[in-house]
PAMAR-622364 format. One record per residue (C-alpha): residue number from 0; x, y, z. Coordinates in Angstrom, 1 decimal. Each point is the difference from the previous one (the first is absolute). Example, Ala and Ser with C-alpha at 12.3 -4.5 7.8 and 13.67 -1.06 7.14 Angstrom:
<kedos>
<kedo><n>0</n><x>12.3</x><y>-4.5</y><z>7.8</z></kedo>
<kedo><n>1</n><x>1.4</x><y>3.4</y><z>-0.7</z></kedo>
</kedos>
This chain:
<kedos>
<kedo><n>0</n><x>19.9</x><y>-95.1</y><z>-49.0</z></kedo>
<kedo><n>1</n><x>3.7</x><y>-0.4</y><z>0.8</z></kedo>
<kedo><n>2</n><x>1.7</x><y>-3.2</y><z>-1.2</z></kedo>
<kedo><n>3</n><x>3.5</x><y>-1.3</y><z>-0.4</z></kedo>
<kedo><n>4</n><x>1.6</x><y>1.0</y><z>-3.2</z></kedo>
<kedo><n>5</n><x>2.6</x><y>-2.4</y><z>-1.5</z></kedo>
<kedo><n>6</n><x>2.5</x><y>0.8</y><z>-2.8</z></kedo>
<kedo><n>7</n><x>3.0</x><y>-2.2</y><z>-1.0</z></kedo>
<kedo><n>8</n><x>-0.8</x><y>-2.2</y><z>2.9</z></kedo>
<kedo><n>9</n><x>0.4</x><y>2.9</y><z>2.4</z></kedo>
<kedo><n>10</n><x>-2.5</x><y>1.8</y><z>2.2</z></kedo>
<kedo><n>11</n><x>-0.4</x><y>3.5</y><z>-1.2</z></kedo>
<kedo><n>12</n><x>-3.1</x><y>1.0</y><z>2.0</z></kedo>
<kedo><n>13</n><x>-0.6</x><y>3.8</y><z>0.3</z></kedo>
<kedo><n>14</n><x>0.8</x><y>1.3</y><z>3.6</z></kedo>
<kedo><n>15</n><x>-3.1</x><y>2.1</y><z>-0.1</z></kedo>
<kedo><n>16</n><x>-0.3</x><y>0.8</y><z>3.6</z></kedo>
<kedo><n>17</n><x>3.7</x><y>0.8</y><z>0.3</z></kedo>
<kedo><n>18</n><x>-0.2</x><y>2.3</y><z>-3.0</z></kedo>
<kedo><n>19</n><x>-3.0</x><y>1.9</y><z>1.5</z></kedo>
<kedo><n>20</n><x>1.9</x><y>0.4</y><z>3.3</z></kedo>
<kedo><n>21</n><x>3.2</x><y>1.2</y><z>-1.8</z></kedo>
<kedo><n>22</n><x>-2.0</x><y>2.4</y><z>-2.2</z></kedo>
<kedo><n>23</n><x>-1.9</x><y>1.6</y><z>2.9</z></kedo>
<kedo><n>24</n><x>3.1</x><y>0.1</y><z>2.1</z></kedo>
<kedo><n>25</n><x>2.4</x><y>1.4</y><z>-2.6</z></kedo>
<kedo><n>26</n><x>-2.5</x><y>2.7</y><z>-1.1</z></kedo>
<kedo><n>27</n><x>-0.6</x><y>1.0</y><z>3.7</z></kedo>
<kedo><n>28</n><x>3.7</x><y>0.1</y><z>0.5</z></kedo>
<kedo><n>29</n><x>0.5</x><y>2.2</y><z>-3.1</z></kedo>
<kedo><n>30</n><x>-2.5</x><y>2.5</y><z>1.3</z></kedo>
<kedo><n>31</n><x>1.5</x><y>0.0</y><z>3.4</z></kedo>
<kedo><n>32</n><x>3.4</x><y>0.6</y><z>-1.4</z></kedo>
<kedo><n>33</n><x>-1.3</x><y>2.9</y><z>-2.2</z></kedo>
<kedo><n>34</n><x>-1.7</x><y>1.5</y><z>2.9</z></kedo>
<kedo><n>35</n><x>3.0</x><y>-0.3</y><z>2.4</z></kedo>
<kedo><n>36</n><x>2.4</x><y>1.3</y><z>-2.6</z></kedo>
<kedo><n>37</n><x>-2.2</x><y>3.1</y><z>-0.7</z></kedo>
<kedo><n>38</n><x>-0.6</x><y>0.8</y><z>3.7</z></kedo>
<kedo><n>39</n><x>3.5</x><y>-0.4</y><z>1.5</z></kedo>
<kedo><n>40</n><x>2.9</x><y>2.5</y><z>0.1</z></kedo>
<kedo><n>41</n><x>2.5</x><y>-2.8</y><z>0.7</z></kedo>
<kedo><n>42</n><x>1.9</x><y>-0.6</y><z>-3.2</z></kedo>
<kedo><n>43</n><x>1.3</x><y>-3.3</y><z>1.2</z></kedo>
<kedo><n>44</n><x>-3.6</x><y>-1.2</y><z>0.5</z></kedo>
<kedo><n>45</n><x>-0.9</x><y>1.4</y><z>-3.4</z></kedo>
<kedo><n>46</n><x>2.8</x><y>-1.9</y><z>-1.7</z></kedo>
<kedo><n>47</n><x>-1.0</x><y>-3.2</y><z>1.8</z></kedo>
<kedo><n>48</n><x>-3.6</x><y>0.5</y><z>-1.1</z></kedo>
<kedo><n>49</n><x>1.1</x><y>0.6</y><z>-3.6</z></kedo>
<kedo><n>50</n><x>2.1</x><y>-3.1</y><z>-0.1</z></kedo>
<kedo><n>51</n><x>-2.6</x><y>-2.2</y><z>1.5</z></kedo>
<kedo><n>52</n><x>-2.6</x><y>1.5</y><z>-2.4</z></kedo>
<kedo><n>53</n><x>2.1</x><y>-1.1</y><z>-2.9</z></kedo>
<kedo><n>54</n><x>0.1</x><y>-3.6</y><z>1.1</z></kedo>
<kedo><n>55</n><x>-3.6</x><y>-0.2</y><z>1.1</z></kedo>
<kedo><n>56</n><x>-1.1</x><y>1.6</y><z>-3.2</z></kedo>
<kedo><n>57</n><x>1.6</x><y>-3.0</y><z>-1.8</z></kedo>
<kedo><n>58</n><x>-2.0</x><y>-2.4</y><z>2.2</z></kedo>
<kedo><n>59</n><x>-3.2</x><y>1.7</y><z>-1.1</z></kedo>
<kedo><n>60</n><x>1.2</x><y>0.0</y><z>-3.7</z></kedo>
<kedo><n>61</n><x>0.8</x><y>-3.7</y><z>0.3</z></kedo>
<kedo><n>62</n><x>-3.6</x><y>-0.6</y><z>1.1</z></kedo>
<kedo><n>63</n><x>-1.2</x><y>2.0</y><z>-3.0</z></kedo>
<kedo><n>64</n><x>2.2</x><y>-2.2</y><z>-2.1</z></kedo>
<kedo><n>65</n><x>-1.8</x><y>-3.1</y><z>1.5</z></kedo>
<kedo><n>66</n><x>-3.4</x><y>1.5</y><z>-0.8</z></kedo>
<kedo><n>67</n><x>1.1</x><y>0.7</y><z>-3.6</z></kedo>
<kedo><n>68</n><x>0.8</x><y>-3.7</y><z>-0.3</z></kedo>
<kedo><n>69</n><x>-3.3</x><y>-0.9</y><z>1.7</z></kedo>
<kedo><n>70</n><x>1.9</x><y>-1.4</y><z>2.9</z></kedo>
<kedo><n>71</n><x>-0.9</x><y>2.4</y><z>2.8</z></kedo>
<kedo><n>72</n><x>-3.3</x><y>-1.8</y><z>0.9</z></kedo>
<kedo><n>73</n><x>-1.9</x><y>-3.0</y><z>-1.3</z></kedo>
<kedo><n>74</n><x>-3.2</x><y>2.2</y><z>-0.1</z></kedo>
<kedo><n>75</n><x>0.0</x><y>2.0</y><z>-3.2</z></kedo>
<kedo><n>76</n><x>-1.8</x><y>3.0</y><z>1.6</z></kedo>
<kedo><n>77</n><x>2.3</x><y>0.2</y><z>3.0</z></kedo>
<kedo><n>78</n><x>3.0</x><y>-0.3</y><z>-2.3</z></kedo>
<kedo><n>79</n><x>-1.3</x><y>2.9</y><z>-2.1</z></kedo>
<kedo><n>80</n><x>-0.8</x><y>2.2</y><z>3.0</z></kedo>
<kedo><n>81</n><x>3.4</x><y>-0.4</y><z>1.6</z></kedo>
<kedo><n>82</n><x>1.6</x><y>0.4</y><z>-3.4</z></kedo>
<kedo><n>83</n><x>-1.5</x><y>3.4</y><z>-0.3</z></kedo>
<kedo><n>84</n><x>0.9</x><y>1.0</y><z>3.6</z></kedo>
<kedo><n>85</n><x>3.6</x><y>-1.1</y><z>-0.3</z></kedo>
<kedo><n>86</n><x>0.2</x><y>1.7</y><z>-3.5</z></kedo>
<kedo><n>87</n><x>-1.2</x><y>3.2</y><z>1.5</z></kedo>
<kedo><n>88</n><x>2.9</x><y>0.0</y><z>2.5</z></kedo>
<kedo><n>89</n><x>2.6</x><y>-0.3</y><z>-2.8</z></kedo>
<kedo><n>90</n><x>-1.7</x><y>2.1</y><z>-1.6</z></kedo>
<kedo><n>91</n><x>-1.3</x><y>-1.5</y><z>-3.2</z></kedo>
<kedo><n>92</n><x>-3.3</x><y>-1.6</y><z>-1.2</z></kedo>
<kedo><n>93</n><x>-0.5</x><y>-3.7</y><z>0.5</z></kedo>
<kedo><n>94</n><x>-1.3</x><y>-1.2</y><z>-3.4</z></kedo>
<kedo><n>95</n><x>2.4</x><y>2.3</y><z>-1.8</z></kedo>
<kedo><n>96</n><x>2.9</x><y>-1.5</y><z>2.0</z></kedo>
<kedo><n>97</n><x>-1.3</x><y>-3.5</y><z>-0.6</z></kedo>
<kedo><n>98</n><x>-0.1</x><y>0.4</y><z>-3.8</z></kedo>
<kedo><n>99</n><x>3.4</x><y>1.6</y><z>-0.1</z></kedo>
<kedo><n>100</n><x>1.6</x><y>-2.5</y><z>2.2</z></kedo>
<kedo><n>101</n><x>-1.4</x><y>-3.1</y><z>-1.8</z></kedo>
<kedo><n>102</n><x>1.3</x><y>1.6</y><z>-3.2</z></kedo>
<kedo><n>103</n><x>3.4</x><y>0.2</y><z>1.6</z></kedo>
<kedo><n>104</n><x>-0.1</x><y>-3.8</y><z>0.6</z></kedo>
<kedo><n>105</n><x>-0.8</x><y>-0.5</y><z>-3.7</z></kedo>
<kedo><n>106</n><x>2.7</x><y>2.4</y><z>-1.3</z></kedo>
<kedo><n>107</n><x>2.8</x><y>-0.7</y><z>2.5</z></kedo>
<kedo><n>108</n><x>3.5</x><y>0.4</y><z>-1.5</z></kedo>
<kedo><n>109</n><x>-1.4</x><y>0.9</y><z>-3.4</z></kedo>
<kedo><n>110</n><x>1.4</x><y>3.1</y><z>-1.7</z></kedo>
<kedo><n>111</n><x>-2.6</x><y>2.1</y><z>1.9</z></kedo>
<kedo><n>112</n><x>1.3</x><y>-1.1</y><z>3.4</z></kedo>
<kedo><n>113</n><x>3.7</x><y>0.2</y><z>-0.3</z></kedo>
<kedo><n>114</n><x>0.7</x><y>3.2</y><z>2.0</z></kedo>
<kedo><n>115</n><x>3.7</x><y>-0.8</y><z>0.7</z></kedo>
<kedo><n>116</n><x>0.8</x><y>-0.8</y><z>-3.7</z></kedo>
<kedo><n>117</n><x>0.1</x><y>1.9</y><z>-3.2</z></kedo>
<kedo><n>118</n><x>0.4</x><y>-0.7</y><z>-3.7</z></kedo>
<kedo><n>119</n><x>0.7</x><y>2.0</y><z>-3.1</z></kedo>
<kedo><n>120</n><x>-3.6</x><y>1.0</y><z>-0.5</z></kedo>
<kedo><n>121</n><x>-0.3</x><y>1.6</y><z>3.5</z></kedo>
<kedo><n>122</n><x>0.3</x><y>3.6</y><z>1.0</z></kedo>
<kedo><n>123</n><x>2.6</x><y>-0.3</y><z>2.7</z></kedo>
<kedo><n>124</n><x>-1.2</x><y>3.2</y><z>1.7</z></kedo>
<kedo><n>125</n><x>-3.5</x><y>-1.5</y><z>0.4</z></kedo>
<kedo><n>126</n><x>1.5</x><y>-3.3</y><z>1.1</z></kedo>
<kedo><n>127</n><x>2.2</x><y>1.8</y><z>2.7</z></kedo>
<kedo><n>128</n><x>-3.0</x><y>1.9</y><z>1.2</z></kedo>
<kedo><n>129</n><x>-1.9</x><y>-3.2</y><z>0.4</z></kedo>
<kedo><n>130</n><x>2.8</x><y>-1.9</y><z>1.8</z></kedo>
<kedo><n>131</n><x>0.9</x><y>2.8</y><z>2.4</z></kedo>
<kedo><n>132</n><x>-3.7</x><y>0.8</y><z>0.5</z></kedo>
<kedo><n>133</n><x>-0.4</x><y>-3.6</y><z>1.3</z></kedo>
<kedo><n>134</n><x>3.1</x><y>0.3</y><z>2.2</z></kedo>
<kedo><n>135</n><x>-1.0</x><y>3.3</y><z>1.6</z></kedo>
<kedo><n>136</n><x>-3.7</x><y>-0.9</y><z>0.6</z></kedo>
<kedo><n>137</n><x>-1.5</x><y>2.1</y><z>-2.7</z></kedo>
<kedo><n>138</n><x>-1.5</x><y>-3.2</y><z>-1.4</z></kedo>
<kedo><n>139</n><x>-2.3</x><y>-0.2</y><z>3.1</z></kedo>
<kedo><n>140</n><x>-1.9</x><y>3.0</y><z>-1.3</z></kedo>
<kedo><n>141</n><x>-0.7</x><y>-1.6</y><z>-3.4</z></kedo>
<kedo><n>142</n><x>-3.0</x><y>-2.2</y><z>1.1</z></kedo>
<kedo><n>143</n><x>-1.6</x><y>3.1</y><z>1.7</z></kedo>
<kedo><n>144</n><x>0.6</x><y>2.3</y><z>-3.0</z></kedo>
<kedo><n>145</n><x>-1.3</x><y>-2.7</y><z>-2.3</z></kedo>
<kedo><n>146</n><x>-3.2</x><y>-0.5</y><z>2.0</z></kedo>
<kedo><n>147</n><x>-0.6</x><y>3.7</y><z>0.2</z></kedo>
<kedo><n>148</n><x>0.5</x><y>0.3</y><z>-3.8</z></kedo>
<kedo><n>149</n><x>-2.5</x><y>-2.9</y><z>-0.4</z></kedo>
<kedo><n>150</n><x>-2.5</x><y>1.9</y><z>2.1</z></kedo>
<kedo><n>151</n><x>0.3</x><y>3.3</y><z>-1.9</z></kedo>
<kedo><n>152</n><x>0.3</x><y>-1.3</y><z>-3.5</z></kedo>
<kedo><n>153</n><x>0.3</x><y>-3.8</y><z>-0.7</z></kedo>
<kedo><n>154</n><x>0.1</x><y>0.4</y><z>-3.7</z></kedo>
<kedo><n>155</n><x>2.9</x><y>2.4</y><z>0.1</z></kedo>
<kedo><n>156</n><x>2.0</x><y>-2.4</y><z>2.3</z></kedo>
<kedo><n>157</n><x>-0.6</x><y>-3.1</y><z>-2.2</z></kedo>
<kedo><n>158</n><x>1.0</x><y>1.9</y><z>-3.2</z></kedo>
<kedo><n>159</n><x>3.0</x><y>1.8</y><z>1.5</z></kedo>
<kedo><n>160</n><x>3.6</x><y>-0.6</y><z>-0.9</z></kedo>
<kedo><n>161</n><x>0.5</x><y>-1.4</y><z>3.5</z></kedo>
<kedo><n>162</n><x>-2.3</x><y>-2.9</y><z>-1.0</z></kedo>
<kedo><n>163</n><x>2.5</x><y>-0.8</y><z>-2.9</z></kedo>
<kedo><n>164</n><x>-2.2</x><y>1.5</y><z>-2.7</z></kedo>
<kedo><n>165</n><x>2.2</x><y>1.1</y><z>-2.8</z></kedo>
<kedo><n>166</n><x>3.0</x><y>0.5</y><z>2.3</z></kedo>
<kedo><n>167</n><x>2.1</x><y>-3.1</y><z>0.8</z></kedo>
<kedo><n>168</n><x>2.6</x><y>1.9</y><z>2.1</z></kedo>
<kedo><n>169</n><x>-2.6</x><y>1.5</y><z>2.4</z></kedo>
<kedo><n>170</n><x>-2.0</x><y>-3.2</y><z>0.0</z></kedo>
<kedo><n>171</n><x>3.1</x><y>-1.7</y><z>1.3</z></kedo>
<kedo><n>172</n><x>-0.4</x><y>2.0</y><z>3.3</z></kedo>
<kedo><n>173</n><x>-2.6</x><y>-2.7</y><z>1.0</z></kedo>
<kedo><n>174</n><x>-3.3</x><y>1.4</y><z>-1.2</z></kedo>
<kedo><n>175</n><x>-0.2</x><y>-2.2</y><z>-3.1</z></kedo>
<kedo><n>176</n><x>0.2</x><y>-3.1</y><z>2.3</z></kedo>
<kedo><n>177</n><x>-2.3</x><y>1.2</y><z>2.8</z></kedo>
<kedo><n>178</n><x>-2.7</x><y>1.5</y><z>-2.3</z></kedo>
<kedo><n>179</n><x>0.0</x><y>-2.8</y><z>-2.5</z></kedo>
<kedo><n>180</n><x>-3.5</x><y>-1.2</y><z>-0.8</z></kedo>
<kedo><n>181</n><x>-1.6</x><y>2.9</y><z>1.9</z></kedo>
<kedo><n>182</n><x>-1.7</x><y>1.1</y><z>-3.2</z></kedo>
<kedo><n>183</n><x>-1.9</x><y>-3.4</y><z>0.1</z></kedo>
<kedo><n>184</n><x>-1.6</x><y>0.7</y><z>3.3</z></kedo>
<kedo><n>185</n><x>-3.7</x><y>0.8</y><z>0.1</z></kedo>
<kedo><n>186</n><x>-1.3</x><y>3.4</y><z>0.8</z></kedo>
<kedo><n>187</n><x>-1.4</x><y>-1.5</y><z>3.2</z></kedo>
<kedo><n>188</n><x>3.4</x><y>-1.2</y><z>1.1</z></kedo>
<kedo><n>189</n><x>1.6</x><y>3.4</y><z>-0.7</z></kedo>
<kedo><n>190</n><x>-2.8</x><y>1.7</y><z>2.0</z></kedo>
<kedo><n>191</n><x>0.6</x><y>-2.4</y><z>2.9</z></kedo>
<kedo><n>192</n><x>3.7</x><y>0.9</y><z>0.0</z></kedo>
<kedo><n>193</n><x>-0.8</x><y>3.7</y><z>0.0</z></kedo>
<kedo><n>194</n><x>-2.4</x><y>-0.4</y><z>3.0</z></kedo>
<kedo><n>195</n><x>2.8</x><y>-1.8</y><z>1.8</z></kedo>
<kedo><n>196</n><x>2.3</x><y>3.0</y><z>-0.7</z></kedo>
<kedo><n>197</n><x>-2.6</x><y>2.3</y><z>1.7</z></kedo>
<kedo><n>198</n><x>-0.1</x><y>-2.3</y><z>3.0</z></kedo>
<kedo><n>199</n><x>3.8</x><y>0.1</y><z>0.3</z></kedo>
<kedo><n>200</n><x>0.0</x><y>3.8</y><z>-0.2</z></kedo>
<kedo><n>201</n><x>-2.7</x><y>0.2</y><z>2.6</z></kedo>
<kedo><n>202</n><x>2.0</x><y>-2.2</y><z>2.4</z></kedo>
<kedo><n>203</n><x>3.2</x><y>1.9</y><z>-0.5</z></kedo>
<kedo><n>204</n><x>-1.6</x><y>3.5</y><z>0.3</z></kedo>
<kedo><n>205</n><x>-2.1</x><y>-1.2</y><z>3.0</z></kedo>
<kedo><n>206</n><x>3.1</x><y>-1.5</y><z>1.7</z></kedo>
<kedo><n>207</n><x>2.0</x><y>3.2</y><z>-0.5</z></kedo>
<kedo><n>208</n><x>-2.6</x><y>2.2</y><z>1.7</z></kedo>
<kedo><n>209</n><x>-1.3</x><y>-2.4</y><z>2.6</z></kedo>
<kedo><n>210</n><x>3.6</x><y>-0.7</y><z>1.3</z></kedo>
<kedo><n>211</n><x>0.9</x><y>3.7</y><z>-0.2</z></kedo>
<kedo><n>212</n><x>2.9</x><y>-0.7</y><z>-2.3</z></kedo>
<kedo><n>213</n><x>2.3</x><y>2.6</y><z>-1.7</z></kedo>
<kedo><n>214</n><x>1.6</x><y>-0.3</y><z>-3.4</z></kedo>
<kedo><n>215</n><x>3.5</x><y>-0.5</y><z>1.4</z></kedo>
<kedo><n>216</n><x>-1.0</x><y>-3.0</y><z>2.1</z></kedo>
<kedo><n>217</n><x>-2.1</x><y>-1.5</y><z>-2.8</z></kedo>
<kedo><n>218</n><x>2.7</x><y>0.2</y><z>-2.6</z></kedo>
<kedo><n>219</n><x>2.8</x><y>-1.1</y><z>2.4</z></kedo>
<kedo><n>220</n><x>-1.9</x><y>-3.2</y><z>0.9</z></kedo>
<kedo><n>221</n><x>-1.2</x><y>-0.8</y><z>-3.5</z></kedo>
<kedo><n>222</n><x>3.3</x><y>0.8</y><z>-1.6</z></kedo>
<kedo><n>223</n><x>1.7</x><y>-2.5</y><z>2.4</z></kedo>
<kedo><n>224</n><x>-2.6</x><y>-2.6</y><z>-0.9</z></kedo>
<kedo><n>225</n><x>0.2</x><y>0.7</y><z>-3.7</z></kedo>
<kedo><n>226</n><x>3.8</x><y>-0.2</y><z>0.0</z></kedo>
<kedo><n>227</n><x>0.1</x><y>-3.4</y><z>1.7</z></kedo>
<kedo><n>228</n><x>-2.9</x><y>-1.3</y><z>-2.1</z></kedo>
<kedo><n>229</n><x>1.5</x><y>1.1</y><z>-3.3</z></kedo>
<kedo><n>230</n><x>3.4</x><y>-1.4</y><z>0.8</z></kedo>
<kedo><n>231</n><x>-1.3</x><y>-3.5</y><z>0.5</z></kedo>
<kedo><n>232</n><x>-2.4</x><y>0.1</y><z>-3.0</z></kedo>
<kedo><n>233</n><x>2.8</x><y>-0.3</y><z>-2.4</z></kedo>
<kedo><n>234</n><x>2.9</x><y>-1.4</y><z>2.0</z></kedo>
<kedo><n>235</n><x>-2.0</x><y>-3.3</y><z>0.0</z></kedo>
<kedo><n>236</n><x>0.2</x><y>0.0</y><z>-3.9</z></kedo>
<kedo><n>237</n><x>3.2</x><y>1.8</y><z>-1.0</z></kedo>
<kedo><n>238</n><x>2.6</x><y>-2.1</y><z>-1.9</z></kedo>
<kedo><n>239</n><x>-2.1</x><y>-3.1</y><z>0.2</z></kedo>
<kedo><n>240</n><x>-0.5</x><y>-2.3</y><z>-3.0</z></kedo>
<kedo><n>241</n><x>-2.3</x><y>1.2</y><z>-2.8</z></kedo>
<kedo><n>242</n><x>-2.8</x><y>-2.4</y><z>0.7</z></kedo>
<kedo><n>243</n><x>-3.6</x><y>1.0</y><z>0.8</z></kedo>
<kedo><n>244</n><x>-0.4</x><y>-2.6</y><z>2.7</z></kedo>
<kedo><n>245</n><x>3.6</x><y>-0.3</y><z>1.3</z></kedo>
<kedo><n>246</n><x>1.2</x><y>3.6</y><z>-0.4</z></kedo>
<kedo><n>247</n><x>0.2</x><y>0.9</y><z>3.7</z></kedo>
<kedo><n>248</n><x>2.0</x><y>-0.7</y><z>3.2</z></kedo>
<kedo><n>249</n><x>-0.6</x><y>-1.5</y><z>3.4</z></kedo>
<kedo><n>250</n><x>2.0</x><y>2.6</y><z>1.8</z></kedo>
<kedo><n>251</n><x>2.0</x><y>-0.3</y><z>3.3</z></kedo>
<kedo><n>252</n><x>-1.1</x><y>2.5</y><z>2.5</z></kedo>
<kedo><n>253</n><x>-0.1</x><y>0.3</y><z>3.8</z></kedo>
<kedo><n>254</n><x>-2.9</x><y>-2.1</y><z>1.5</z></kedo>
<kedo><n>255</n><x>-1.6</x><y>3.0</y><z>1.6</z></kedo>
<kedo><n>256</n><x>-0.1</x><y>1.9</y><z>-3.3</z></kedo>
<kedo><n>257</n><x>-1.4</x><y>-3.1</y><z>-1.7</z></kedo>
<kedo><n>258</n><x>-2.7</x><y>-0.3</y><z>2.7</z></kedo>
<kedo><n>259</n><x>-1.1</x><y>3.6</y><z>-0.5</z></kedo>
<kedo><n>260</n><x>-0.2</x><y>-0.5</y><z>-3.8</z></kedo>
<kedo><n>261</n><x>-1.9</x><y>-3.3</y><z>0.4</z></kedo>
<kedo><n>262</n><x>2.5</x><y>-2.2</y><z>-1.9</z></kedo>
<kedo><n>263</n><x>-0.1</x><y>2.4</y><z>-3.0</z></kedo>
<kedo><n>264</n><x>3.7</x><y>-0.6</y><z>-0.4</z></kedo>
<kedo><n>265</n><x>-0.8</x><y>-3.6</y><z>-1.1</z></kedo>
<kedo><n>266</n><x>-0.9</x><y>1.6</y><z>-3.3</z></kedo>
<kedo><n>267</n><x>1.2</x><y>-2.7</y><z>-2.4</z></kedo>
<kedo><n>268</n><x>-2.2</x><y>-2.5</y><z>1.9</z></kedo>
<kedo><n>269</n><x>-2.9</x><y>2.5</y><z>-0.4</z></kedo>
<kedo><n>270</n><x>0.5</x><y>0.4</y><z>-3.7</z></kedo>
<kedo><n>271</n><x>0.2</x><y>-3.7</y><z>-0.5</z></kedo>
<kedo><n>272</n><x>-3.1</x><y>-0.6</y><z>2.1</z></kedo>
<kedo><n>273</n><x>-2.0</x><y>3.2</y><z>0.0</z></kedo>
<kedo><n>274</n><x>-3.0</x><y>-1.8</y><z>1.5</z></kedo>
<kedo><n>275</n><x>1.8</x><y>-0.8</y><z>3.3</z></kedo>
<kedo><n>276</n><x>-0.8</x><y>2.2</y><z>3.1</z></kedo>
<kedo><n>277</n><x>3.0</x><y>1.7</y><z>1.6</z></kedo>
<kedo><n>278</n><x>0.1</x><y>-2.2</y><z>3.1</z></kedo>
<kedo><n>279</n><x>0.7</x><y>-3.1</y><z>-2.2</z></kedo>
<kedo><n>280</n><x>2.6</x><y>1.5</y><z>-2.4</z></kedo>
<kedo><n>281</n><x>3.0</x><y>-1.4</y><z>2.0</z></kedo>
<kedo><n>282</n><x>-1.2</x><y>-3.5</y><z>-0.9</z></kedo>
<kedo><n>283</n><x>0.6</x><y>0.8</y><z>-3.7</z></kedo>
<kedo><n>284</n><x>3.5</x><y>1.5</y><z>0.3</z></kedo>
<kedo><n>285</n><x>2.5</x><y>-2.3</y><z>-1.7</z></kedo>
<kedo><n>286</n><x>3.1</x><y>-0.2</y><z>2.3</z></kedo>
<kedo><n>287</n><x>2.1</x><y>-0.9</y><z>-3.1</z></kedo>
<kedo><n>288</n><x>-0.7</x><y>3.2</y><z>-1.8</z></kedo>
<kedo><n>289</n><x>2.2</x><y>3.1</y><z>0.5</z></kedo>
<kedo><n>290</n><x>-1.3</x><y>2.3</y><z>2.7</z></kedo>
<kedo><n>291</n><x>1.9</x><y>3.4</y><z>-0.2</z></kedo>
<kedo><n>292</n><x>-0.1</x><y>2.6</y><z>2.8</z></kedo>
<kedo><n>293</n><x>-2.5</x><y>2.8</y><z>-0.5</z></kedo>
<kedo><n>294</n><x>2.7</x><y>2.6</y><z>0.8</z></kedo>
<kedo><n>295</n><x>2.4</x><y>-1.4</y><z>-2.7</z></kedo>
<kedo><n>296</n><x>-2.6</x><y>0.3</y><z>-2.8</z></kedo>
<kedo><n>297</n><x>-1.2</x><y>3.4</y><z>1.3</z></kedo>
<kedo><n>298</n><x>3.5</x><y>1.5</y><z>0.0</z></kedo>
<kedo><n>299</n><x>0.8</x><y>-1.5</y><z>-3.4</z></kedo>
<kedo><n>300</n><x>-2.9</x><y>1.9</y><z>-1.5</z></kedo>
<kedo><n>301</n><x>1.5</x><y>3.3</y><z>1.3</z></kedo>
<kedo><n>302</n><x>3.0</x><y>-0.7</y><z>-2.4</z></kedo>
<kedo><n>303</n><x>-2.3</x><y>0.8</y><z>-2.9</z></kedo>
<kedo><n>304</n><x>-1.4</x><y>-1.6</y><z>-3.1</z></kedo>
<kedo><n>305</n><x>1.5</x><y>-3.1</y><z>-1.6</z></kedo>
<kedo><n>306</n><x>-0.2</x><y>-1.0</y><z>-3.6</z></kedo>
<kedo><n>307</n><x>-2.7</x><y>-2.5</y><z>-0.9</z></kedo>
<kedo><n>308</n><x>1.7</x><y>-3.4</y><z>-0.8</z></kedo>
<kedo><n>309</n><x>-2.9</x><y>-2.5</y><z>0.2</z></kedo>
<kedo><n>310</n><x>-2.7</x><y>-0.9</y><z>-2.5</z></kedo>
<kedo><n>311</n><x>-3.7</x><y>0.7</y><z>0.5</z></kedo>
<kedo><n>312</n><x>-1.7</x><y>-2.5</y><z>2.3</z></kedo>
<kedo><n>313</n><x>-2.3</x><y>-2.6</y><z>-1.4</z></kedo>
<kedo><n>314</n><x>-3.7</x><y>0.9</y><z>0.0</z></kedo>
<kedo><n>315</n><x>-2.0</x><y>-0.8</y><z>3.2</z></kedo>
<kedo><n>316</n><x>-1.3</x><y>-3.6</y><z>0.1</z></kedo>
<kedo><n>317</n><x>-3.6</x><y>-0.8</y><z>0.7</z></kedo>
<kedo><n>318</n><x>0.6</x><y>-1.7</y><z>3.3</z></kedo>
<kedo><n>319</n><x>1.7</x><y>3.1</y><z>1.5</z></kedo>
<kedo><n>320</n><x>-2.6</x><y>2.3</y><z>-1.5</z></kedo>
<kedo><n>321</n><x>-2.8</x><y>-2.0</y><z>1.7</z></kedo>
<kedo><n>322</n><x>1.9</x><y>0.1</y><z>3.4</z></kedo>
<kedo><n>323</n><x>0.3</x><y>3.8</y><z>-0.3</z></kedo>
<kedo><n>324</n><x>-3.8</x><y>0.3</y><z>-0.3</z></kedo>
<kedo><n>325</n><x>-0.9</x><y>-2.8</y><z>2.5</z></kedo>
<kedo><n>326</n><x>-2.3</x><y>1.0</y><z>2.8</z></kedo>
<kedo><n>327</n><x>0.1</x><y>-2.1</y><z>3.2</z></kedo>
<kedo><n>328</n><x>-3.4</x><y>1.1</y><z>1.1</z></kedo>
<kedo><n>329</n><x>-2.4</x><y>-2.4</y><z>1.6</z></kedo>
<kedo><n>330</n><x>-2.9</x><y>2.3</y><z>0.4</z></kedo>
</kedos>
């Protein structure tokens, strides 16, 4: 049963019906754009479809992000169902994405999530590959590749150098943060993740053939989405203070863009209050805290790596750790 949720004397009730409407609408629009792009010879129309696909894809991802934080719907089963559907459109697997993302919250601005900075222990070639992989959209493919690897051979993934096992430099590419504690998951949890990967593959393959897509159209649309998604995923953290809770930015961006991304640019507010649904995040943005422009941070990253000049952040506190795992379900 739906009820009013309060936090810090503010209403943070989940906009469940709105989220369902946005999920269904954004996914329908994504399929319409793919179909139109594949079946028109007008290149101006193709370009328009690709650009709109990029933005709408981020709406769908933002709803996946809500599901990951148990904020898509107050009903646990509906949250899970739409988590899997939105994950399939990324494409990734819902539970895999959830565990990786919650690990990101726990390891934010630690040595394993400083993609713009290097120290004397780093392999600068590896660090440059990581940074420019983020900037060019390659990073978007990592969740999909990781989920496929999990499907094929989970033991190999969790013991690989990318998970930080016996290789600090490669682990610094992000795997050591995202895959942390995966080895503690039960066999049942791993199996569920693998079944979700199969669901995602079925959705993607089915969509490709049912819509009559071609590889050029498919990769044009998903590259555009991946490029815009990947750019924001680190611009909202780069050069921020090394603090697990406060190491992010509330970025200035055009209101239309912010609307497509469902307030994702209020990212400092999100890291400070990970239990708050997207529609309420503006209530938690401190007007007295610096709010840089997205484009300024993004362009600064293109200048290359900077030398690490800040100490390791303090360990995560129990209150934040509980907020990260909090589930706002009522049934």
